[in-house]
Every structure is written in structure tokens, then in C-alpha cells.
N, C-alpha and C positions, 0 to 999 in steps of 0.2 A: 785295586781294580785289575782284573785280568787283562792280559795282552789281547787287544782287539784284532791283532794281525795273526794270532795263532791259528785262527780258523782257516787260514789260507795255506797252511803248511801241508805239503804233500807227505804222506806217510807210507812207507813200504808195507805191503801186506804179504806179498810173496817175493822175497828178494831174488833177483836173477841178474847175473853178470856174464857177458859174453865178450871175451878179449878186451877187458877193461871198460866195456860200454855197459852202463847201467840200464837195463830194460825191465826193471822190477815192476810187478803189478802193484799199483798204488791205490790209495783211496780215490784219487781222481779217475783212474781207469775203471774202478768199481762203479762209481756213480754214472759214468758213461754207459757201461753195460746195463745198469739198472734202467737208465733212461731209454735205451733202445728196446729192452725187453718190455718196459711199460707201454711204449708206443705201439709195439707189435701186438701185445696182449689187448690193449684198449681198443685198437682199431679192429682186431679180429672179433672181439666181443660185440662191438657196435654193428659190424657188417656180417655177422654170422648168418643172419637170415635177411634176404632182400625181398621186400614186399612193395607192391604198388602204393599201399598206405603204410608209410614208414613207422616203425616203432620209435620209442624215445631214443634208444641207442643208435638206431639207423639214422634218425634225424640229426643227432649230434655229429656223427661221422660225415654225413652229407653236407652239413653246415660248414664243417672245417674244409671239406673239399671245395665247396662253393666259394669260400673265403679266399683260398689259395688261387682258385681259378680267376677270381676278380683281380687279384694282384697281377697275375700273368696277363690278363686282358688289358690292364691299364699300362703296363710297362713293355710287354713283348708283342702285344697284338694277337690276332687270331692264330697266327702260325706258332705262337709260343706254347700252345697246349701240349706240344710234343715234349716239352721240358717239365711238365707238371710233376713227374716223379721226383726229379731233382729238387724242385722248389718246395714241394710238400715235405720231403725228408728234411730239408734244411730248416724250414720254419718250425716243424714239430720238435726236432732235436734241440734247437736252441731254446724254444719256449719251455719245453719240459725240463731242460737242464737248468734254466733260470728258476723255475718254480721248485724244483727238487732241492735247491740250495736253501730254501726257507724252512725246511724241516729240521728239527733238532738232530744233531750228530751226523748230518749229511755233509756233503762237500760241494761247493759251487765251482764246478770246473770251468764255467763260463767267465769266471773272474780271473782266470790265469791267462796271461798273454801267450804262453807257450801253447796251450790247448786251442784257444781261439785263433791264434796266429796260424797254426797248422791248418785249421779249417779254412781260414781265409785264403791261404796260399793254394790249398787244394781247389777252392772255388775259382781262383784266378787261372790256374792251369786248366781247369775244366772249361772255363770261358774261352781260353785260347784254343783248346781242342775243338769246341763247337764252332768257333769262328773260322778256323782253318778248314774244318770239314764243310762248312756252309759256303764259304767264299773262296777257298783255295788260296793261291798266292796273293789274291787281292786283299786278303786280311791284313797284310803288312802295309797296306795303304794307310792304316790307322796312324802309323808313325811318320808318314809324309803324305798328306792329302794331295789329291790330284789338283793341278792348276798352279801350285806354288813353284816359283823358280828354283832350279837346282842349287843355285848359289846359297839358298837359305837352309839347305839340308844339314850342314854341320851344326846349325842352331836348333832347328825344329826337331830333328830325330832324337837327340838326347833329352829334350824337354818332354817329348811324348813318351819316351821310355820311362823317364822318372815319374810321369803322371800315371802310367800303367802300374808301376811298382808301388806307388803310394796308395793305391786302392785297397789292397789287403791290410796295409798299416792303419789306414783310417777306420776300416771296419773293426779291426781288432781293438784299437784303443778305445773307441766309442763304447763298445759292448763291455769290455773288461773293466774299464773305469767306472761305468755306471753301476755294474753289479757289485764291485768292491766297495764303493762309497756307501751304498745302502746297507750292506751287511756289517760294515764297521759301525755305522750309526746304531743298528739294532743291538750289536754286542755291547756298546758303551751304555746304552739305555738299560739293557738287561742287567748290567753290573750295578746300576743305581737302584734297581728294584730291590736287590739284596742289601745294599749298603744303607738305604734309607729306612729300613725296618717297617713300622706300621704306616709310614708315609709312602711306602714303595708302590702303592696303587697308582700314584700320579704318573711316574715314568712307565708303569705297566700299561696304563691306558694309552699313553703316547706311543709306546712300543707297538701296541695292537693296531693303532691307526697307521703307523709306518709300515707294518706288515701288509696291511691292505693296500697301501700305496705301492709297496714293493711288488706285489702281485701285478698291479697295473703296469709298473715300470718294466717288469720282466717280460710281459707280453708285448708291450710297446717296443722294447729294444729288439725282440725277436722279429717284430713286424718291420722295423726300420732296417735291420740287417738284411732281411729277405728282399725288401723293396730295392735297396741299393744294389744287392747282388743281381737282381733282375735287370736293373738299369744298366749295370756294367755288361751283363750278358747281351742286352739289346744293342749296345754299342759295338760289341764284338761281331754280332751276326748281321748287323745292318748292311744292306746292299750298297748304300751310299754313305 
């Protein structure tokens, strides 16, 4: 049986090293570029012509927009519409990255803690930026809510800081683990298809069912990641 973890190995496509730091262009980076290009091309195609009576492509694009707008309305309220570009990009990037990994010879960059962790840290920094921009110095009240006695500051402030820093960690682990487990299962069952010969249709049918389930999981995990990111953003920009 082939190594089921081999599919998660990053491979250098264009080796590049600067002062001992490896910044090579890898298969992970390639799939990220493909994901971005696909989103841009797909949305450009869907919205190339805007009519009062939408075409099928326009209806699909508007449906995705309405879906993201619904997430924002539930988590950020009416004022959250100003962040729709950020939320739309976040959801489509993760969703398309998850689905891209299901294609043969592709690479699931959303299964790598380094890639997802970097995205999660970026979201955290962006949330802090939006929070400080919206509330000014009052943003730092998150670490010590008003009304608490100052004697509790040495206890409350470290706890709140740890709570803030744990948010990107929880986002990263949830997404990376879910995507990794599903792809490992697919790889193992795919190996049984070859090993079992004429009985290989049994694991093949199971594999096909799991692929359908993985499509659902990929979209669900993108939704969960986006909703939680919006919840964390709402906490950062909340006036109280």
C-alpha cells in the first residue's frame, strides 16, 4: 500500500534560496495561485454581463454574494457590509482550496498547518486593525473589561491575551485536521481498489461516496471558518 501521507508533501517546483532562507515556489504555492485565478476567472465570467433578469452565470455569482451577505448579517449586523470584500475572499479561497484538493495530482494546501496558520494569523491581525480603527484605544478594553477591579488585572489580562491568541490556533487545527483525515481515507481506499483486483469495485463505490461527502465537508469547513472569523471580528469591533 502506498504511503497515504505522501500526498501532503510539499515539493519544490522553482527552487529559490535567499541568505539561507528557503522561499522556493512549491506545489502548495502553485495550487494557491490556481485557486485565486479560478475564483477571479469564474466570478468575472459570471458577472461579465449584469442584467435585470440574471443569466444562469449571474444568478450563481449573485447567489454566492447573497450567501456571504447572510453570514455577515447574522454575525456582524448591518454595519458589517463594509467588510464583505474580506469575508467573500476568505470564504471563496478556502472553499475552492478544499475542493481543488479532491482532483487527482493536485495538492490540498488547506491541510497544511503552515498555510492555514498563516491565513489565520493574518485574519487575527486584520481583526485587530479593524478593531483599533473602529474603537481606537477602547479596543484594548477587550483585555480588561470595564467595571472590573484593578486588583484582578494581573489575572484577567493574561487570560484574555491567551484567549485572543488561541483563536487562530483553533481555526487552523479544525480546518487542517478535517481536510487531512478525509484525504488520508480516500488514499487508503484508493489503494484497496488496485489490491483487490476484480473485487475492487467495492472500495471504489465507497471511495466515490466519500468523495461526495468530502465535497460537503470542504464547503462546510469553509463556512465554519468564515463564520468564526466573522464572530471574532464582531468581538473586535463591538462598541461594548
